[in-house]
MARKE-935055 format. One line per 2 residues: their letters; for each residue x, y, z of N, C-alpha, C, O, CB. Coordinates in steps of 0.2 Angstrom, whole numbers. Glycine has a CB too. Example, Ala and Ser with C-alpha at 12.3 -4.5 7.8 and 13.67 -1.06 7.14 Angstrom:
BEGIN
AS = 66:-28:39:62:-22:39:66:-16:39:71:-17:42:57:-22:45  64:-11:35:68:-5:36:64:0:39:67:6:40:70:-3:29
***
This chain:
BEGIN
XX = -445:919:324:-443:919:317:-449:919:313:-454:916:314:-439:912:316  -449:924:308:-455:925:303:-455:919:298:-450:915:297:-454:931:300
XX = -461:918:295:-462:912:291:-457:912:285:-455:907:283:-469:912:289  -456:918:282:-451:918:276:-444:915:278:-441:912:274:-451:925:273
XX = -442:917:284:-436:915:287:-436:907:288:-431:904:286:-434:918:293  -441:905:290:-442:897:291:-442:894:284:-439:888:284:-449:896:295
XX = -445:897:279:-445:894:273:-438:893:270:-437:888:267:-450:898:268  -434:899:270:-427:898:268:-423:893:272:-419:889:269:-424:905:268
XX = -424:893:278:-421:888:282:-423:881:280:-418:877:280:-422:889:290  -429:879:279:-431:873:277:-428:871:270:-426:865:269:-439:872:277
XX = -428:876:266:-426:875:259:-418:873:260:-416:869:256:-427:881:255  -415:876:264:-408:875:265:-407:868:268:-402:864:266:-404:880:270
XX = -411:866:272:-411:859:275:-412:854:270:-409:848:270:-415:858:281  -416:855:265:-417:850:260:-411:849:256:-409:843:254:-423:853:255
XX = -407:853:255:-400:853:252:-395:849:257:-392:844:256:-397:859:250  -395:852:264:-391:849:269:-391:842:270:-387:838:271:-391:853:275
XX = -398:839:270:-399:832:271:-400:828:265:-403:822:266:-405:832:276  -398:830:259:-398:826:254:-404:825:250:-404:820:246:-395:819:256
XX = -409:829:251:-415:828:247:-415:832:241:-418:830:236:-421:831:252  -411:838:241:-410:841:235:-402:842:234:-398:841:238:-413:848:235
XX = -400:844:227:-393:846:226:-393:854:227:-398:857:230:-391:844:219  -387:857:225:-386:864:227:-391:869:224:-393:874:227:-379:866:225
XX = -394:867:218:-399:872:215:-405:869:213:-409:871:209:-395:874:209  -407:863:216:-414:860:214:-419:861:219:-418:864:225:-412:853:213
XX = -425:859:217:-431:860:222:-433:867:222:-430:871:219:-429:857:228  -438:868:226:-441:875:227:-446:874:233:-448:869:235:-445:877:220
XX = -448:880:235:-452:880:241:-456:887:241:-453:892:238:-448:880:248  -462:887:243:-466:893:244:-470:893:250:-471:888:254:-471:893:237
XX = -473:899:251:-477:901:257:-483:905:255:-482:910:252:-472:904:263  -489:903:257:-495:907:255:-495:913:260:-493:912:266:-501:903:256
XX = -496:919:258:-496:925:262:-502:929:259:-501:934:255:-490:929:262  -508:928:262:-514:931:259:-516:930:252:-517:924:251:-513:939:260
XX = -516:935:248:-517:934:241:-511:933:236:-511:934:230:-522:939:238  -506:931:240:-499:930:236:-495:925:239:-497:922:244:-495:937:236
XX = -490:923:236:-486:918:239:-479:920:238:-477:924:233:-486:911:235  -474:918:243:-467:920:242:-464:913:240:-465:908:243:-464:922:249
XX = -460:913:235:-457:907:232:-450:908:231:-447:914:229:-461:905:225  -446:903:231:-439:903:229:-438:905:222:-442:904:218:-435:896:231
XX = -432:909:221:-431:911:214:-429:906:210:-426:901:212:-426:917:214  -429:907:203:-427:902:198:-419:901:199:-416:906:200:-429:904:191
XX = -417:895:199:-410:894:200:-407:895:207:-401:896:208:-406:898:195  -412:895:212:-409:897:219:-404:892:221:-404:886:220:-415:896:224
XX = -399:895:224:-393:892:227:-395:891:234:-394:895:238:-386:895:226  -396:885:236:-399:883:243:-394:885:248:-396:888:254:-400:876:244
XX = -388:885:247:-383:886:252:-382:893:254:-380:895:260:-376:884:250  -384:898:250:-383:905:251:-390:909:250:-390:915:251:-378:908:246
XX = -395:906:249:-402:909:248:-403:914:254:-403:911:260:-407:904:247  -405:920:253:-407:925:258:-415:926:257:-417:925:252:-403:931:257
XX = -418:928:263:-425:929:263:-426:935:258:-432:934:255:-427:931:270  -422:939:257:-423:945:253:-424:943:245:-426:946:241:-418:950:253
XX = -421:937:244:-421:934:237:-428:931:235:-429:930:229:-416:929:236  -432:929:240:-439:926:239:-443:931:234:-442:937:235:-443:925:245
XX = -447:928:230:-450:932:225:-458:932:227:-461:926:228:-449:929:218  -461:937:227:-468:938:228:-472:937:222:-471:940:217:-470:945:231
XX = -477:932:222:-481:931:216:-488:931:218:-490:928:223:-479:924:213  -493:934:214:-500:934:216:-502:927:215:-500:923:210:-504:939:211
XX = -507:925:219:-510:918:218:-515:918:212:-516:912:210:-514:917:224  -517:923:210:-521:924:203:-517:928:198:-516:934:200:-528:926:204
XX = -515:925:193:-511:929:188:-506:924:185:-506:918:185:-507:934:192  -502:927:180:-497:924:176:-490:924:179:-489:925:185:-497:927:170
XX = -486:921:175:-479:920:178:-476:927:180:-477:932:177:-475:917:172  -471:926:185:-468:932:188:-460:931:186:-458:926:188:-469:933:195
XX = -457:936:182:-450:935:181:-446:934:187:-447:937:192:-448:941:177  -441:929:186:-436:928:192:-439:923:197:-435:920:201:-435:934:195
XX = -445:921:197:-448:916:202:-446:909:199:-445:908:193:-456:917:203  -447:904:203:-446:897:201:-450:895:195:-455:898:194:-447:893:207
XX = -447:891:191:-451:889:185:-457:885:187:-461:883:183:-446:884:181  -457:882:194:-463:879:196:-468:883:199:-473:881:203:-461:874:201
XX = -468:890:198:-472:894:201:-480:893:200:-484:893:204:-471:901:200  -481:891:193:-488:889:191:-491:883:195:-496:883:197:-488:888:184
XX = -486:878:197:-488:872:201:-490:874:208:-495:872:210:-482:867:201  -486:878:211:-487:880:218:-493:884:218:-498:883:222:-481:885:220
XX = -494:889:213:-501:893:213:-507:888:212:-512:889:216:-500:898:207  -506:883:208:-512:878:207:-513:874:214:-519:873:215:-510:873:202
XX = -508:873:217:-509:869:224:-513:874:229:-518:871:232:-502:867:227  -511:880:229:-514:884:234:-522:886:232:-526:886:236:-511:891:234
XX = -523:886:225:-530:887:223:-534:881:224:-540:882:225:-529:889:215  -531:875:224:-535:869:224:-536:867:232:-540:863:233:-532:863:221
XX = -532:870:236:-532:867:243:-531:873:248:-526:876:249:-526:862:244  -537:876:250:-536:882:255:-533:881:261:-531:885:264:-543:884:256
XX = -532:874:263:-528:873:269:-520:873:268:-517:874:273:-530:866:272  -518:873:262:-511:873:260:-508:880:262:-511:885:260:-510:871:253
XX = -503:880:266:-500:886:268:-493:886:266:-490:892:265:-500:887:276  -490:880:264:-483:880:261:-483:874:257:-487:869:257:-478:879:267
XX = -479:875:252:-478:869:247:-470:869:246:-466:873:245:-481:871:240  -468:862:246:-461:861:245:-460:856:240:-463:851:239:-457:859:252
XX = -454:856:236:-452:852:231:-445:849:232:-441:853:233:-453:855:224  -445:843:233:-438:840:234:-437:834:229:-442:831:226:-437:837:241
XX = -431:833:227:-429:828:222:-428:821:225:-427:816:222:-423:829:219  -429:820:232:-430:814:236:-427:808:232:-431:804:229:-437:812:237
XX = -420:807:232:-417:802:227:-419:795:228:-420:791:224:-410:802:228  -420:793:235:-422:786:236:-429:784:233:-431:779:230:-421:784:243
XX = -434:789:235:-441:789:233:-441:789:225:-445:785:222:-445:794:236  -438:793:222:-438:793:215:-435:786:212:-438:784:207:-433:799:212
XX = -429:784:214:-426:778:212:-431:772:213:-432:768:208:-420:776:216  -435:772:218:-439:766:220:-446:766:215:-449:761:215:-441:766:227
XX = -447:772:213:-453:772:209:-452:773:201:-457:774:198:-457:778:211  -446:772:199:-445:773:192:-449:768:188:-451:769:182:-438:773:190
XX = -450:762:190:-453:756:187:-460:757:186:-463:753:183:-451:750:190  -463:761:190:-471:762:190:-474:760:196:-471:757:201:-473:758:184
XX = -480:762:197:-484:761:202:-484:766:208:-478:769:209:-483:754:205  -489:766:212:-489:771:218:-484:768:223:-482:762:223:-496:772:221
XX = -481:772:227:-477:770:233:-481:769:239:-485:773:241:-471:776:234  -479:763:241:-483:760:248:-477:759:253:-473:754:253:-487:754:246
XX = -477:764:258:-471:763:263:-472:757:267:-477:755:269:-472:769:268  -466:754:267:-466:747:271:-465:748:279:-466:744:283:-460:743:269
XX = -463:755:281:-461:756:288:-467:759:291:-472:762:288:-455:761:288  -467:759:298:-473:761:302:-474:769:301:-480:771:300:-471:760:309
XX = -469:773:301:-470:780:301:-472:782:294:-477:786:293:-463:784:302  -470:779:289:-472:780:282:-479:778:281:-483:782:279:-468:776:277
XX = -481:773:284:-488:770:283:-493:775:287:-499:776:286:-489:763:285  -490:777:293:-494:781:297:-496:788:294:-502:790:294:-491:783:304
XX = -491:791:291:-492:797:287:-495:797:281:-500:801:279:-486:801:287  -494:792:277:-496:791:270:-496:784:268:-491:782:265:-493:796:265
XX = -501:780:269:-501:773:267:-500:772:259:-497:767:257:-508:770:269  -502:777:255:-500:777:248:-498:784:246:-502:789:247:-507:774:244
XX = -493:784:242:-491:790:239:-492:789:232:-488:785:228:-483:792:241  -496:793:229:-497:793:221:-491:795:218:-487:799:219:-503:798:219
XX = -490:791:212:-484:792:208:-487:794:201:-491:790:198:-479:786:207  -485:800:199:-488:803:193:-483:802:187:-477:803:188:-490:810:193
XX = -485:800:181:-480:800:176:-482:805:171:-487:806:168:-481:793:172  -477:810:170:-478:816:166:-472:816:161:-466:816:164:-478:822:170
XX = -473:816:155:-468:816:150:-463:822:151:-466:828:152:-470:816:143  -457:821:151:-452:827:153:-453:833:149:-453:839:151:-445:824:152
XX = -455:832:142:-456:837:138:-462:841:139:-463:847:137:-456:835:131  -467:838:143:-473:841:144:-474:843:152:-479:846:154:-479:836:143
XX = -469:843:155:-469:844:162:-472:850:165:-476:850:168:-462:843:165  -469:856:162:-471:862:165:-478:864:162:-482:868:166:-467:868:162
XX = -481:861:157:-488:862:155:-493:858:159:-498:860:160:-488:860:147  -491:852:160:-496:847:163:-495:847:171:-500:845:174:-494:840:160
XX = -489:848:173:-488:846:181:-493:851:185:-495:848:190:-481:848:182  -494:857:184:-498:861:189:-505:858:190:-506:857:196:-499:868:186
XX = -509:856:185:-515:854:186:-515:847:189:-519:845:194:-519:854:180  -511:842:187:-510:835:189:-508:835:196:-511:831:200:-506:831:184
XX = -502:838:198:-500:838:205:-505:841:209:-506:838:215:-493:842:205  -508:847:208:-512:850:212:-518:846:214:-521:845:219:-515:857:209
XX = -521:842:208:-527:838:209:-525:832:214:-529:831:218:-529:835:202  -519:829:214:-517:824:218:-516:826:225:-517:823:230:-512:820:216
XX = -513:832:226:-511:835:232:-517:837:236:-517:839:242:-506:841:232  -523:838:233:-529:840:236:-531:834:241:-535:835:246:-535:841:231
XX = -529:828:239:-531:822:243:-525:818:247:-527:814:251:-534:817:239  -519:820:245:-513:817:248:-509:823:251:-508:828:248:-510:813:243
XX = -505:821:256:-500:826:258:-494:827:254:-490:832:254:-498:825:265  -492:822:250:-486:821:246:-488:817:240:-491:812:240:-480:819:250
XX = -485:819:234:-485:815:228:-478:815:225:-474:819:226:-490:818:223  -477:810:221:-470:809:218:-472:810:210:-477:807:208:-467:802:219
XX = -467:813:207:-468:814:199:-462:809:197:-456:810:199:-467:821:197  -464:804:194:-459:799:192:-453:802:188:-453:806:184:-462:793:187
XX = -447:800:190:-441:802:187:-439:809:189:-434:812:186:-441:801:180  -442:812:193:-441:819:195:-440:821:202:-435:823:205:-447:824:192
XX = -446:820:206:-446:822:213:-452:822:216:-457:819:213:-442:829:214  -453:825:222:-459:825:226:-461:832:228:-457:836:228:-459:820:232
XX = -468:832:228:-471:839:231:-475:837:237:-478:832:237:-475:842:225  -475:842:242:-478:841:248:-481:848:250:-478:853:248:-474:838:254
XX = -487:848:253:-490:854:255:-491:853:263:-491:847:265:-497:855:252  -492:858:266:-493:858:273:-497:864:276:-497:869:272:-486:857:277
XX = -499:863:282:-503:869:285:-497:874:288:-499:879:290:-507:867:290  -491:872:287:-485:876:290:-479:874:286:-479:868:282:-484:875:297
XX = -474:878:286:-468:876:282:-465:870:285:-463:865:282:-463:882:283  -466:869:292:-463:863:296:-466:857:293:-463:852:292:-464:864:303
XX = -473:857:292:-477:851:290:-475:849:283:-474:843:282:-484:852:291  -474:854:279:-473:852:272:-466:849:272:-464:844:268:-473:858:267
XX = -461:852:275:-454:849:276:-454:842:279:-451:838:277:-450:854:280  -458:841:284:-459:835:287:-461:829:282:-459:824:282:-464:835:293
XX = -466:831:278:-469:826:273:-463:824:269:-462:818:267:-475:829:269  -459:829:266:-454:827:261:-449:822:265:-446:817:262:-450:833:258
XX = -447:824:271:-442:821:275:-444:814:277:-441:809:276:-440:824:281  -451:813:279:-453:807:280:-454:802:274:-452:796:275:-460:807:283
XX = -456:805:269:-456:801:262:-449:798:261:-448:792:259:-458:805:257  -444:803:261:-437:800:259:-434:795:264:-431:791:262:-432:806:259
XX = -436:796:271:-433:791:276:-437:785:274:-433:779:275:-435:794:283  -443:785:273:-447:778:271:-444:775:265:-442:769:265:-454:780:270
XX = -442:779:260:-439:776:254:-432:773:255:-430:768:253:-439:781:248  -428:777:259:-422:775:261:-422:768:265:-418:764:264:-418:780:265
XX = -427:768:270:-428:762:273:-429:756:269:-427:751:270:-433:763:279  -434:757:264:-436:752:259:-430:750:255:-429:744:254:-442:754:255
XX = -426:755:253:-420:753:249:-415:749:253:-413:744:250:-416:760:247  -414:751:259:-409:747:263:-412:740:265:-408:735:265:-408:750:270
XX = -418:739:266:-421:733:267:-421:728:261:-420:722:261:-429:733:269  -421:731:255:-421:727:249:-413:725:248:-412:719:246:-423:731:243
XX = -409:729:250:-402:727:249:-400:722:254:-396:717:253:-397:733:251  -403:722:260:-402:717:266:-406:711:264:-405:706:268:-404:720:272
XX = -410:711:259:-414:705:258:-420:704:262:-423:698:262:-410:699:258  -422:709:266:-428:708:270:-434:711:268:-440:710:271:-426:711:277
XX = -434:713:261:-440:716:258:-439:715:251:-434:716:248:-441:724:260  -444:712:248:-444:711:240:-446:717:237:-450:721:239:-449:705:239
XX = -443:718:231:-445:723:226:-452:723:224:-455:717:224:-440:724:220  -455:729:224:-462:728:221:-466:734:223:-472:734:222:-465:722:224
***
Protein backbone atom coordinates (compact mmCIF):
# COMPACT_ATOMS: atom_id res chain seq x y z
CA UNK A 1 0.00 0.00 0.00
CA UNK A 2 1.50 3.37 -0.93
CA UNK A 3 1.81 6.17 1.62
CA UNK A 4 -0.95 8.32 0.17
CA UNK A 5 -3.37 5.39 0.41
CA UNK A 6 -2.32 4.91 4.05
CA UNK A 7 -2.91 8.62 4.70
CA UNK A 8 -6.46 8.43 3.35
CA UNK A 9 -7.11 5.24 5.30
CA UNK A 10 -5.89 6.81 8.57
CA UNK A 11 -7.96 9.94 7.91
CA UNK A 12 -11.04 7.75 7.48
CA UNK A 13 -10.25 5.91 10.72
CA UNK A 14 -10.16 9.24 12.60
CA UNK A 15 -13.81 9.60 11.60
CA UNK A 16 -14.70 5.95 12.15
CA UNK A 17 -13.35 5.90 15.70
CA UNK A 18 -14.91 9.19 16.83
CA UNK A 19 -11.87 11.45 16.75
CA UNK A 20 -13.38 13.59 13.95
CA UNK A 21 -16.83 14.14 12.53
CA UNK A 22 -17.67 13.62 8.87
CA UNK A 23 -15.86 16.71 7.54
CA UNK A 24 -13.39 17.77 10.24
CA UNK A 25 -9.69 17.39 10.81
CA UNK A 26 -7.04 17.03 8.14
CA UNK A 27 -3.94 15.03 7.35
CA UNK A 28 -0.81 15.42 5.26
CA UNK A 29 2.24 13.52 4.12
CA UNK A 30 5.66 14.92 3.22
CA UNK A 31 6.88 13.86 -0.22
CA UNK A 32 10.24 15.43 -1.05
CA UNK A 33 9.79 19.18 -1.48
CA UNK A 34 5.99 18.97 -1.38
CA UNK A 35 3.24 17.57 0.79
CA UNK A 36 0.00 15.80 0.00
CA UNK A 37 -2.87 17.13 2.11
CA UNK A 38 -6.56 16.48 2.43
CA UNK A 39 -8.73 18.92 0.51
CA UNK A 40 -10.72 21.67 2.17
CA UNK A 41 -14.02 20.27 3.39
CA UNK A 42 -12.92 16.67 2.85
CA UNK A 43 -15.61 14.09 3.54
CA UNK A 44 -13.77 11.38 5.42
CA UNK A 45 -16.22 8.61 4.53
CA UNK A 46 -15.65 8.96 0.79
CA UNK A 47 -12.24 10.63 0.42
CA UNK A 48 -10.24 9.13 -2.45
CA UNK A 49 -6.46 9.23 -2.87
CA UNK A 50 -6.93 11.20 -6.10
CA UNK A 51 -8.53 14.04 -4.10
CA UNK A 52 -5.37 14.74 -2.08
CA UNK A 53 -3.86 18.11 -2.98
CA UNK A 54 -0.14 18.57 -3.70
CA UNK A 55 1.33 21.67 -2.04
CA UNK A 56 4.92 22.89 -2.18
CA UNK A 57 6.67 23.01 1.20
CA UNK A 58 7.88 26.49 0.34
CA UNK A 59 5.21 28.77 -1.01
CA UNK A 60 1.79 30.21 -0.52
CA UNK A 61 -1.68 28.77 -0.29
CA UNK A 62 -2.86 26.24 -2.84
CA UNK A 63 -6.54 26.47 -3.86
CA UNK A 64 -8.64 23.54 -2.73
CA UNK A 65 -6.18 22.34 -0.05
CA UNK A 66 -7.12 22.20 3.63
CA UNK A 67 -7.36 25.57 5.34
CA UNK A 68 -4.67 24.22 7.71
CA UNK A 69 -2.14 23.84 4.89
CA UNK A 70 0.05 26.67 6.29
CA UNK A 71 0.18 24.90 9.66
CA UNK A 72 1.22 21.59 8.10
CA UNK A 73 3.83 23.38 6.00
CA UNK A 74 5.22 25.11 9.12
CA UNK A 75 5.49 21.78 10.98
CA UNK A 76 7.48 20.22 8.14
CA UNK A 77 9.75 23.26 7.92
CA UNK A 78 10.40 23.26 11.69
CA UNK A 79 10.92 19.51 12.02
CA UNK A 80 12.85 17.61 9.34
CA UNK A 81 11.91 14.28 10.99
CA UNK A 82 8.19 14.93 10.47
CA UNK A 83 6.90 12.75 7.64
CA UNK A 84 3.18 13.03 8.42
CA UNK A 85 0.93 15.49 10.27
CA UNK A 86 -2.59 14.69 11.45
CA UNK A 87 -5.24 16.89 13.01
CA UNK A 88 -8.12 15.49 15.00
CA UNK A 89 -10.83 17.04 17.12
CA UNK A 90 -10.26 14.55 19.99
CA UNK A 91 -13.47 15.32 21.93
CA UNK A 92 -12.41 14.04 25.35
CA UNK A 93 -9.00 15.74 25.22
CA UNK A 94 -10.59 19.01 24.15
CA UNK A 95 -13.26 18.80 26.87
CA UNK A 96 -10.70 18.09 29.60
CA UNK A 97 -8.50 21.03 28.61
CA UNK A 98 -11.09 23.77 28.12
CA UNK A 99 -10.41 25.16 31.60
CA UNK A 100 -6.70 25.66 30.92
CA UNK A 101 -3.36 24.12 31.69
CA UNK A 102 -1.37 21.47 29.89
CA UNK A 103 -2.74 17.94 29.77
CA UNK A 104 -0.95 15.41 31.98
CA UNK A 105 -2.08 11.86 31.19
CA UNK A 106 -3.03 9.85 34.29
CA UNK A 107 -2.64 6.47 32.55
CA UNK A 108 0.51 4.45 31.90
CA UNK A 109 0.36 4.53 28.10
CA UNK A 110 -0.33 8.25 27.99
CA UNK A 111 2.54 9.01 30.36
CA UNK A 112 4.84 6.69 28.43
CA UNK A 113 4.25 8.48 25.13
CA UNK A 114 3.80 12.05 26.35
CA UNK A 115 4.05 12.91 30.06
CA UNK A 116 2.87 16.43 29.23
CA UNK A 117 0.82 17.57 26.26
CA UNK A 118 1.06 21.34 25.72
CA UNK A 119 -2.28 23.14 25.43
CA UNK A 120 -2.18 26.31 23.32
CA UNK A 121 -4.73 29.07 23.70
CA UNK A 122 -5.38 30.79 20.38
CA UNK A 123 -8.28 33.19 19.95
CA UNK A 124 -10.69 31.68 17.44
CA UNK A 125 -10.64 34.84 15.32
CA UNK A 126 -6.83 34.68 15.09
CA UNK A 127 -6.56 30.94 14.58
CA UNK A 128 -5.44 30.73 10.94
CA UNK A 129 -2.99 33.60 11.38
CA UNK A 130 -1.37 32.45 14.63
CA UNK A 131 -1.68 28.66 14.64
CA UNK A 132 1.00 27.73 12.06
CA UNK A 133 3.95 29.23 13.96
CA UNK A 134 2.68 28.43 17.44
CA UNK A 135 1.71 24.82 16.75
CA UNK A 136 4.90 24.12 14.74
CA UNK A 137 7.05 25.56 17.53
CA UNK A 138 5.51 23.24 20.15
CA UNK A 139 5.48 20.20 17.85
CA UNK A 140 9.24 20.63 17.43
CA UNK A 141 9.56 19.37 21.05
CA UNK A 142 6.41 17.26 21.50
CA UNK A 143 4.71 14.57 19.40
CA UNK A 144 1.26 16.08 19.97
CA UNK A 145 -0.25 19.42 21.06
CA UNK A 146 -3.80 20.48 21.84
CA UNK A 147 -5.32 23.77 20.73
CA UNK A 148 -7.85 24.65 23.43
CA UNK A 149 -11.43 24.38 22.28
CA UNK A 150 -10.43 23.03 18.89
CA UNK A 151 -8.41 19.81 18.63
CA UNK A 152 -4.97 18.24 18.53
CA UNK A 153 -2.13 18.06 16.03
CA UNK A 154 0.40 15.23 15.90
CA UNK A 155 3.44 14.58 13.75
CA UNK A 156 5.11 11.30 13.08
CA UNK A 157 7.96 9.75 11.20
CA UNK A 158 5.19 7.81 9.44
CA UNK A 159 1.46 8.09 8.89
CA UNK A 160 0.97 5.28 11.40
CA UNK A 161 2.92 7.09 14.11
CA UNK A 162 1.03 10.38 13.72
CA UNK A 163 -2.23 8.42 13.81
CA UNK A 164 -1.04 6.54 16.90
CA UNK A 165 -0.29 9.77 18.78
CA UNK A 166 -3.80 11.14 18.18
CA UNK A 167 -5.41 7.85 19.15
CA UNK A 168 -3.26 7.47 22.27
CA UNK A 169 -4.04 11.03 23.35
CA UNK A 170 -7.78 10.50 22.95
CA UNK A 171 -7.71 7.13 24.74
CA UNK A 172 -5.81 8.71 27.64
CA UNK A 173 -8.31 11.56 27.82
CA UNK A 174 -11.26 9.17 27.61
CA UNK A 175 -9.72 7.12 30.45
CA UNK A 176 -9.28 10.29 32.55
CA UNK A 177 -12.89 11.30 31.77
CA UNK A 178 -14.23 7.91 32.88
CA UNK A 179 -12.04 7.92 36.02
CA UNK A 180 -13.45 11.33 36.96
CA UNK A 181 -17.00 10.06 36.46
CA UNK A 182 -16.20 7.00 38.58
CA UNK A 183 -14.74 9.23 41.30
CA UNK A 184 -11.30 7.62 41.13
CA UNK A 185 -9.56 10.72 39.71
CA UNK A 186 -10.00 14.32 40.76
CA UNK A 187 -10.40 17.06 38.19
CA UNK A 188 -7.31 19.10 37.64
